[in-house]
N, C-alpha and C positions, 0 to 999 in steps of 0.2 A: 504494500500500500504506500509506504514512504517513497519507494523507488518510483512508482507511477506518479506520485505527486511532484517529485523533483523533475521528471521528464515533462510533465504538463507545464510547469513554470517555465522551463527552457523553451518549449515550443511557442508559448505565448509571446515571450520576449523575441525569439528569433524571427517568427513570421511577422510580427509587428515591424521589425527592422526592415524586412524585405518589402512589406507593404508600403512603408514610408520611403522606400528607395534610398535608404541610408547606406553607408559603406560597410563592407565586411571584408575579412581577410583570414589568413592562416599564420600561425606563428608558434613559437616555443623557445626553450632555452634550458641551460643547466641550472642546478641549484644545490644548495647544501641544506639539509634538514637536521634538526635536533629535537629532543623531547625535554620540555621543562617539567621536571617531576618534583613534587613537594610531598614529603611524608614525615612521620614521626619515628621511623625505624632507627633503633640504636646503632650508632656507628656508620650510618649512611654517608654523611658528609666526608668522614675520614677514610673509609675503606672502599667505597663504591662509586660515589658521585663523580670523582675525577677520572674514572676509567671509562666513562661513556664519551664517545666522540661523534661528530656529525657524520651523516650518511649522504654521499653524493647521489644525485639523481637528475631527472629532467621532467619538464612539463611541455605539453604540445596540444594544439587543438584549434578551434575556430573562434575568431574574434569578430565583434561587430561594434558599431558605434551609432548612437542616436544624438544628433545635435539638438541642444535645448535653446540656443539663442541665434539670432540672425548673423552675428559676427563669428559664430562657431567657437567662441571661447569656452562655453560650457557644453558638456556632453556627458552622456551615459555610455559606458563601455561594458556590455555583458560579454561573457565568453564561456565556452564549454571545453574543459581541459582534462586530459589524462595526466595525472600527477602521482608520483611515488614519494612516500615519506617514511621516516623511521629513524633508527640510530644504530650505532655499533658499540660493542663493549670489548675491552681487552685488558687482561690482568695477568701478571706473572707472579709466581710463588717461589720462594726459596725454601726447599724442603728441609735444609739443614737448620733453618731458624724457625719455621712454622711447625714442623714435625706433625702435621695433620694427615697428610697423605703424600702420594708420589706425584701429584699433579704439578707440572712446571708452568703451564700457561693455559688460559681459556680465552678463546676468541669467539665472539658471537655477533650476529646481526639480526635486526628485525626490520622487514620491509613490507609496507602496506601500499597497495595501489588503489587510487581513488578516481572517480569521475567527479570533477569539481566544477561548480558554477559560481564564479566571482562576478559581482556587479559593482563597478567602480564609477563614482562621480568624479569627472576630471575637469581641470581648468587649464587652458592653454594661455601662455604668455608669448606673444609674437616677438621673435628676435630679429627676423627679416621676413620678407614676404613668403619665403620658402621654408623657413625653419622656425619651429615653435617649441618652447619649453613646456613640458606637461607635468602636472602634479595632481595626484588623485588618491582616492581610497574608497573603501566600502566593505560590505559584508560578503561572505561566501558560504556555500553549503557544499559538503563533501559526502558522496555516497561510496562506501567501500566496495571495490570490485573483487579483490582477492588479497591474500597476505601469506607470508611465509617467514620462517625463522631458520637460521643456520648456525650450527655450533661446531667448533673445532677444539678438541681437548688434547694437549700435548703433555706426556709424562716426562719424568726426569731423564729417561733413556732416549728421548727423542721420538718415541712412537706417537703417532697421531690417530685420533678417532674423530670422524666427522659424521654429522647427520643433519637432515633437513626435515622440517615439519610444517604443516599448515597451522595457522593460529585460529583459535575458536572465535566465532562471531555471535553476538547476541547481547542480552541485557543482564546475564548472570555474572557471578563472580569469576574473575580471571578470563574475561572475554573482551573482544574488541567491538565497539559500537558500530553498527551498520551505517549510522548517519550522525554527523556532527557539524557544527558551524563555527565560524570565526570571522576575523577581520583581516584586510590586507591593505597595503599602500604601495604606490608606485611613483617614480619620478624619472623623467627621461626627455627625449627629443623626438619630434615628429618632423620628417623631412618631406617637403613638397606634397603632403597628404598621401604619400605612397609607402613610406617606411617609418616605423616607430621602433626606437630603441629605449628600453627602460630597465631600471633596477627595481626589484620587487622585494617586498617583505610581507609575510603573513604569519598570523598566530591564531590558533584555535582558542575559542572562548569556552567551549564545552569540552568535557573530558571525552577522549576517544577510547579510553580503556577503563574497565572496572576491576580493581585489584582486590585481593583477599585481605588487604589491610587498608587503613585509612590513608588516603593520599589523592593527589590530583595529577592528571597527565594531559599536557597540552603540546600540540605540534608547534614548531617554530621554523620558518623557512626564509632563507636569503637566496636570491638568485637574479638572473638577468633574462630578459625576453626580447626577441626580435619578432616583429609583426610586419608582414607584407600585406598591404591593403590591395585587394584585387579589384575593388571598385572605388571610385572617388566620390566624395560627397558633392551634391549639387551646389552647395554653398561655396565651393572652392573656385568656381569660375571667376576669373578676374575681368572686371569691366575694362573697356578700352581706355577710359580716362584714368585708370589706375595702373596702366602698363609701366613696368619698371624693368627695362632691358638688362641692366647690370645687377639687379637684385640688391641694391644698397638701401632700399626703403624710401628712396626719393623718386616719385613718379617722373617719367621722362619729360613731361611738359614743364617741370620745375627744375630739372637736372641740367646744370651747365656742362657736365661731363657724362652724358647718358650711356656711353660705352665703357666707362671706367667706374669701378665701385668706389664710392666715397662716403661722405657723412652729410647729415642734414645741416650741420654747422658750417660746412664749406660748400653748400649748395650742390651736393652730389659729386664733388670732385675729391680725389684722393688726398689724404694728409698723412704721409708716411710717419712723420715724427710726432703726430698728435698735438701740435702746438697751436692749432686753430688757424693756421695759414696754409692754404692749399699749395700742393707741390708746384703748380705752374706759376706761383708767385713767390715761393720760398727760396731764398738764396742758399739756405742750408737745409734741404728737404729731408736729410737723414738724421739731423740733430735737432732736438727741441730747443727752440729759441724764443725771442720776444719780438713783438711787432715793430718796436722802434729800431731794431736791427734787421728788419725784413726777414724774420725767421731764424736768424743766427743767435747763438747764446752769447751772454755777456762774458767777458774774459774772466777766468778763474785759474790763476797761475798754480795754486797749491792743490787744485782738484778736490776741494772739500765741499763743493756744492754751493758755496757762498761767493757771489760775484765780488771781484776785486774792489769795486767802488763801495761795497758794504762790509768788507773784510778788514778788521783791524790787524790781522796777521796774514797778509796776502801771500806770504812765501812759506807759511807753515800750516799744514792741514789742521783744522779745528772744528768746532761745532757752533751752531747758531746761538746757543745759550750764552756763549762767551764771545759773541760777535766775530766768529771765525778763528778764534784762538783756541789752543788745546785746553782741556780742563786741567786744573792744577792737581797735584798729588802731594798734599802737605806732609804726610808721614813717609813718603817714598817707598810704599809697599807695592807699587805697581797697580793699585786700584785708585782711579781718579776720584777726587772729592765728590763729584756728582753721583757716584755709585758706592761711595765708602760710608758705611754706617758708623765707623770709628775713625774719622779723618785725622785725629791727633795721635793715634796709636797704630803702629805697623801691624798689619794682619795678613790675611790671605784672601784670594778671590772667592774661595769656597764659602767663607763666612762673611762675604760682602765687605771685606776690608778690616774685619775685626780678628783678633787672635783666636786660635782654636781654643775651645773651653777645656778646663781640667776639672771635671765634676767631682772627683774624689780628693782633689787637692794634694796629690802626691808628687807634683812637679812634672808629671808626664801628661801631655795633652791627650784628649780623648781619641784623636786620630791615630796615635801611636800606642795607646793603652789597651791591652788585651782584657783588662779588668777595670773599665772606666768608673765603676760604682764602688770599688774597694781599693783603698790605698795600698800601694805596693812599692816595689823597687825597680830601678832601671834595669838591673840584671835580669829580672823576671818579666820584662816588658810591661811593667805596671801592675803585675799581680803580686800578692804577698808570697813570701817564701813559705815552703812547706817544711815544718820543723822536723829535725831528725827523730825526735821521740814519736811523732805521729807516724812517720814512715816505718819506724821499728815496730810499732803496734800493728800497722796494717800488714807488714810482711809476716809478722808472727801469726796474725789471724789467717793469712793465706796458707801457712804451713800446717795449721791446726785443722783444716777442713778435710774430712774424710767422707767417702761415699761407699755404699754397698757395692760388692763386686759386680762389674758389668752393668751398673745401674746408675741412674741420676738421683737416687734417693739419698739425701744427706743424713749422715749418722747423727744421732742425738748428741754425741760428744762434741760435735762441731758447733752447736747452737750458741754456746757462751762466746766463742770467738766471733761469730757473725753478729751477735748482739752488741759486742764491743765496737765492731766496725760500724754498725748502724748508728751507735751513739756518736762516733766521730763525725759521721756525715750529717747527723741532725744538729750538731753543734755549729758547723759551718755549712750553711745552706748553699753556698756558691761552689763548693767542691764537687767535682765530677769524678766518676769511677769507671774505668774500663775493666771488665771481668773477662779473663782469658782462660779457657780450658785446654789442657794438653794431655796427651797419652803417650805411652811407649809405642813401639812398632809391632807389638803382638796383635795378630788378627788382621782383618782386611782394612785397607785405607779408608773406605767409605764408612764402615762401622765405627772406626776410631773418630772420624770426622763428626759423625752424628752424635756419638756418645759424649765427646768433649763439648759439643755445642749444647747438648741437653743439660750437662752439669753446670755450664756457665749460666744457662737460662734459669736453672733451679735456684742458683744463688741470687740472681737478680729478682726472681719472684719472692724469695724469702725477705730480701731487703725492702721490696715494695710493700710487703705486708707489715713491715716495721715502721712504715711512714715515710720512706724515701721516695721522692717523685721519680717515676719511671724514666722521664726524659734526662735525668742526671746519670743514668746507668746505661752502659752498653754491654751486651753479652756476645762473645764470639768463641767459636770452637775451631781449633787449629789442628786437631788430631795429633799425628806424630811429626808434623812439619818442622817444629822448632825444639829439638832435644837439647838439654843442658848437660847431658852425660851420655856415655856410651850405652847403646842398647844391647851390647853383647854380654852384659853381666846383669844379674838380678838387682844388684845395688844401683847400677846406672838406670835400669828400667824403672826402679822405684822412684828415683829422683825425677824422671821424665813424666811420671804420672802425678800431675800437680795442677793447682789453680794459682794464677798470678793476678795480683791487683795492681793497677796503675792509676794513681790519683793525680788530678790536674785541676786547674781552674779554667 
């Protein structure tokens, strides 16, 4: 029923266009579409939203136009278009850090094809008798024709699995609406009532999808369109008294140069330099000048744009504010006083002539201070030094941490060391900690890599539960890549099975 209603609306518009003998044509072009999705899903913005990308596509169909005014400035432009919309998704996973499954990457796309009926109200601004600027907008209605989704799953071994499927249509949960509506806008140029080039934007106002959770789903499209008008409008016939052979907007009967494109200000004659003096009277037709010098410019020896007769420094380039002289630089910092917020103190261009700030007052400006909010020393690039006692406590904690055999389960005997480490980090909230897991070379390289990563992650999880912000901690597993002793003896292998902590600001 909805489809029949849409086709009826189009027929009424289309046949009225033919009856009124207005113009019609064909056209289309490429576009990019995205989906504006809003929901309350936990972790959506951080984990998923940024992985969606636009889907390229095209639109094509029949265009028509109904003039609403005698001067043809106002018109209605209905069209019937085949349009595809949708979006793409791509996300990679690091199995050594996520430890969820063996998936390395997921690539997916959703593509929906529509029969679309836009109706735009447009306004034309004449630029010449043959070229007009067009600006317009209006509503559209879309009827879904078909749709499909495609998935590609890549595991850590490089194996790929792909599948395609049709998407469900209807009003139930997890289905795509058969009919939706929105608004569109366009801006472009119309050439001689035969060719129209425009940039297009559209956005659906009703949801095109019903999810199993609370959310809204709107299409958004950016594209370009080329329309070839197959019939010209009756109102485009040019009367004899409006004939303009050179197309400069000045009728031949008023044009002193009817075969050369000019301007109204010069009675239809060309003015190459735009100084208001026609080329046939201009002694310097390629250089902007003044009427008193018959189109030639006033002398300007220092080329600063200020004529010598008004320039107090005619041999040194300057600015109008200082009557042709250069702006002064009182503090000699290379930033002239007219742009210097601290004209009496030498500074830098970055801070508009003022010195770089030193927020923590440690004598090291913020540009060179790695810890601009915490007083430090020059040797540590503005960060405070890390005391030997703190380093000893941290290294002692690292040596005290033990795990169950071939497991990331931390032994209870290690909790006191980790609690002491958490206390150090809570005392100084600007400290950051790198947690590194290492193994000996017993077993496969991949298993060692995964085990060391899990152990580092287990320590990070423990510290987060103790109140340490996750962004202050990094967890990395290196397997057997960095031994500190020989793996040929049990004593050496025991030393290589370790956790290392690296503290920094």
